[in-house]
Steps between C-alpha positions, in 0.01 A plus 500: 500500500547757772430858401776747581226730629470278808850597612454874464469694823563204732822641645334839551198340668713294740715801591194715573350221711826451692550870572136595536550819301506610138756770585736261679468247217581771242816591691602134533446431130640836382170586331263794524198474723279541196667205326443276802137607533433439129669160514273387785194643323584308181553182701165536679325571170653191340402280797158659530531542877629745757831392654528774762255666735596867503419756766653840576708345778597153388539262210414135559459192285146395417397137537574444131825689544613264776439199276679662206789615722556146628533368146713790374751473783539128430557569129758772565675292764525205263640718222757651734592158634544343158710793378720474809530124462605529137757767579643357821417138567411343166251219559567466872192504728468855623242716675170449677279197453167449677424152631185376677520173695252286696566562869629169637634335184661827401680555829615140533595409144505794258655783699820298572539448124456871433758586766746256344433652158568858608825384660602399148354817344547790742361760255153346527256671737208264572185630667346190660154493657305213656128437482255215459248729330431492128720749316468632146856546367379706203300750706749515787814505285662195665781342299497149647242313707514155658142379524348199675175436318387693197276504195468224242582754229736793542468851352706562187699770681646245743760231454483206736678175575345218702754344735287244680208454737505511875524152654260488794553256787326436830734530794508542877747529786617174662369618839151556356493153341624340822207656687224470241608205288595470133209518254471189283228618261388835367173473697714498817585865432150594612591391852832684516590859575570682175707807417364698205575809295270783604409804293421851618133449413474214749503226238735202516668353192372146427728201496559325168442129446531278195171449320351179368628564148871540407602864526177594677523696826250538781490784751385441856480753779575361844436697814848597621613521859704800391510698175807706412517741207866437420677188379791527742250565777317179408824307525572656841160386627554146372850487646357610834273195503164669436389255232542361151556731206497461124805694393725536194834322505684829437389597852538165676780300337779623729286422807413155362867428430592594860214302650332807649196411289368161388307442181172316555272335246766519224256350253302826520792718392394693194596783268355841579512838330723561197809716545610744231766759435326794329644810336416799284577416137559867427801494735637149455772618258653733759825343622401537867171315446626234259799406715296471819228300323756252367658471845170431673368263233805279545443475876134530596323177588172409672686346795726804541802651333740260331866553410573629154796596285689812596382817326 
């Protein structure tokens, strides 16, 4: 059960933080300055921390105040949005929704789906960001995340749906193979130029190979001719003839279909990292989140976006 005490003073706190003044907040809220000051004092006493740093010249949020402000503004925005949706648009997707996508897969396969969705639902206001870093949806307040890789067990606060694993293939440009020959065995890779995924710390992601036992995977790090810290950049290097790369089919399939790339050693193709759609359970009932989740779940696939029924 949520105590009603937790809601008291939130609107006053946010207004003071927005305006940077007790006096201005009192005028905005049609309250006395004393009432505003007492409201903030009661809130700080209940939380056991100072929310504002006060001087004779300025009023600024403390570190704890910044954290509390971020949560309060989200709560108030959600309440306002739901009220507006109930009054104006019923259960139609409406308002802002935060989405975090992996850089290359997101740009190539998820963003086009989101753009199609908002064409059908023009009241939706998605805020889409791209990153290959680990994100914590709970801490960062992100509604929906597409994640490549992830934990074996998920926190209770998150919903998630597995939609497949990356399919990794070895491929090269025809010009490279014409000059250097086509590898016939995995040991031949040691004598070829390789294109790898490079990290900012100077490390290179290992290639994955099938292990001796069913379902077992082995990781091997080969010395690359070139390491690129971006999936699309890796593909560009392979297309330019700089070597063989192990790449997911969602990046390479269109190039393979056109003949710009050639798969080599097809017997070494293997599944890679799992791919999941992740969301905040606390927000999944909001029409804007539920509708977009359903739309994406019907279309996301490890090889790229697939057609789905109209929303």
